[in-house]
C-alpha positions as CSV (number, residue, x, y, z in Angstrom):
1,M,-13.0,7.2,-5.9
2,R,-14.8,9.1,-3.0
3,D,-14.5,6.7,-0.4
4,A,-10.1,6.5,-0.4
5,R,-7.8,9.4,-0.4
6,K,-5.7,10.0,-3.4
7,F,-2.2,10.4,-2.8
8,E,-1.3,13.9,-4.3
9,D,2.2,13.8,-3.8
10,E,5.5,11.9,-2.1
11,E,4.9,14.0,0.9
12,A,1.6,12.8,1.9
13,L,2.9,9.1,0.9
14,G,4.6,8.6,3.5
15,H,6.0,5.1,4.8
16,P,3.2,2.5,5.6
17,I,3.1,2.0,9.7
18,D,0.1,0.2,11.2
19,Q,-1.6,-0.6,7.5
20,L,-2.2,-3.5,5.7
21,C,-1.5,-3.0,1.5
22,A,-2.5,-5.3,-0.8
23,I,-2.4,-5.3,-4.8
24,V,-5.7,-5.1,-6.8
25,Q,-5.7,-6.5,-9.7
26,S,-8.9,-4.6,-11.4
27,Q,-11.6,-1.6,-11.1
28,H,-14.4,-3.9,-10.0
29,S,-12.7,-5.6,-7.6
30,L,-11.2,-2.2,-5.8
31,D,-14.6,-0.6,-5.8
32,K,-15.9,-3.9,-4.4
33,I,-13.5,-3.8,-1.7
34,I,-13.8,0.0,-1.1
35,H,-17.5,-0.5,-0.6
36,T,-17.0,-3.4,1.8
37,L,-14.7,-1.4,3.7
38,G,-16.8,1.6,3.9
39,K,-20.0,-0.6,5.2
40,N,-17.6,-1.8,7.9
41,G,-17.2,1.3,8.9
42,F,-13.5,1.9,7.9
43,K,-13.6,5.8,6.9
44,A,-11.9,7.9,3.6
45,D,-9.0,8.7,5.6
46,A,-8.0,5.4,6.6
47,I,-8.1,4.2,3.3
48,G,-4.9,5.2,1.2
49,L,-5.1,4.3,-2.7
50,L,-2.1,4.6,-5.6
51,Q,-3.1,3.5,-9.0
52,G,-1.1,3.1,-12.3
53,K,2.3,4.4,-13.5
54,K,2.1,7.3,-12.3
55,D,1.5,6.8,-8.8
56,A,4.6,4.6,-9.3
57,Q,6.6,7.6,-9.8
58,K,5.2,9.0,-6.5
59,L,6.3,5.8,-4.9
60,D,9.7,5.9,-6.0
61,Q,10.0,9.3,-5.0
62,A,8.7,8.4,-1.2
63,T,11.1,5.2,-1.1
64,G,13.8,6.8,-2.4
65,K,14.5,5.2,-5.8
66,Q,14.9,8.6,-7.5
67,G,16.9,11.8,-6.0
68,L,19.3,12.0,-3.2
69,L,17.9,9.2,-1.1
70,A,18.1,6.6,-3.9
71,K,21.8,7.6,-4.0
72,V,22.4,7.2,-0.6
73,A,21.0,3.6,-0.1
74,K,23.2,2.8,-3.5
75,M,26.7,4.0,-1.8
76,W,25.8,2.5,1.2
77,P,22.9,-0.7,1.3
78,E,22.7,-1.0,5.1
79,F,21.0,2.1,5.2
80,G,18.2,0.8,2.8
81,D,14.9,-0.4,3.9
82,R,14.7,-4.2,5.0
83,D,10.9,-4.1,3.3
84,S,12.1,-2.4,-0.3
85,A,11.6,-5.5,-1.6
86,Y,8.1,-5.4,-0.3
87,L,7.5,-2.3,-2.0
88,E,9.1,-3.0,-5.4
89,Q,6.4,-5.6,-5.5
90,Y,3.7,-2.9,-5.3
91,R,5.8,-0.9,-7.8
92,K,5.6,-3.2,-10.0
93,A,2.0,-3.6,-9.8
94,L,1.4,0.2,-10.3
95,I,3.5,0.0,-14.0
96,Q,1.1,-2.9,-14.9
97,D,-1.4,-0.4,-14.1
98,K,-3.0,-2.0,-11.1
99,A,-4.0,-0.5,-7.9
100,V,-2.3,-0.7,-4.2
101,V,-4.5,0.0,-1.3
102,G,-3.4,0.5,2.2
103,I,-5.8,0.2,4.8
104,A,-4.7,1.6,8.4
105,V,-5.8,-0.6,11.4
106,R,-5.7,0.0,14.6
107,D,-5.3,-3.3,16.0
108,E,-5.5,-7.3,15.7
109,N,-9.4,-7.4,15.3
110,E,-9.3,-4.6,12.6
111,A,-6.4,-6.5,10.5
112,S,-7.7,-9.3,10.8
113,K,-11.5,-8.2,9.5
114,V,-9.4,-5.8,6.7
115,R,-7.7,-8.9,5.8
116,Q,-10.4,-11.3,5.1
117,I,-12.1,-8.0,3.1
118,L,-9.5,-7.8,0.5
119,K,-9.5,-11.2,0.7
120,S,-13.1,-11.5,-0.5
121,G,-12.3,-8.8,-2.8
122,G,-9.5,-10.6,-4.8
123,A,-6.4,-8.9,-3.9
124,R,-3.4,-10.1,-3.6
125,F,0.1,-9.5,-1.7
126,L,-1.2,-8.8,2.0
127,V,1.5,-7.1,3.7
128,Y,1.1,-5.9,7.3
129,F,3.6,-3.0,7.8
130,G,4.0,-2.7,11.1
131,E,6.0,-0.2,13.6
132,F,8.7,-2.8,14.1
133,V,7.7,-5.9,11.7
134,V,6.6,-6.4,8.4
135,E,4.3,-9.8,7.5
136,V,3.4,-10.9,4.3
137,L,-0.1,-12.3,5.5
138,E,-1.0,-13.8,1.6
139,P,1.4,-14.1,-1.0
């Protein structure tokens, strides 16, 4: 996918801050969404993409579902992220060979535009990850 950034490893993934993330059911819908984002001025470096089971493992590693962080979170649950339930939804979608797209937004206007593009492309489970807030926009 030329117009979106594939995450090569868990270090590149990071935690989504100031991003709208969504589950996309099909390759056709994903292509349409990526194309429409590009036509609306969103560059490839503002669009992140995870697809399939292989990327589910990257998400696990980045969010501490595997390795030392996972052990710490199990021993001391208060260290766990409060948004882990949302990330688990994305993980399940990846295991089912769906895609998860994340678009960096700078302000409310961009967030509104991205939300409409995602909805019109058939995306579901739209979640905004801010620095201090996580908000489900479309279940």
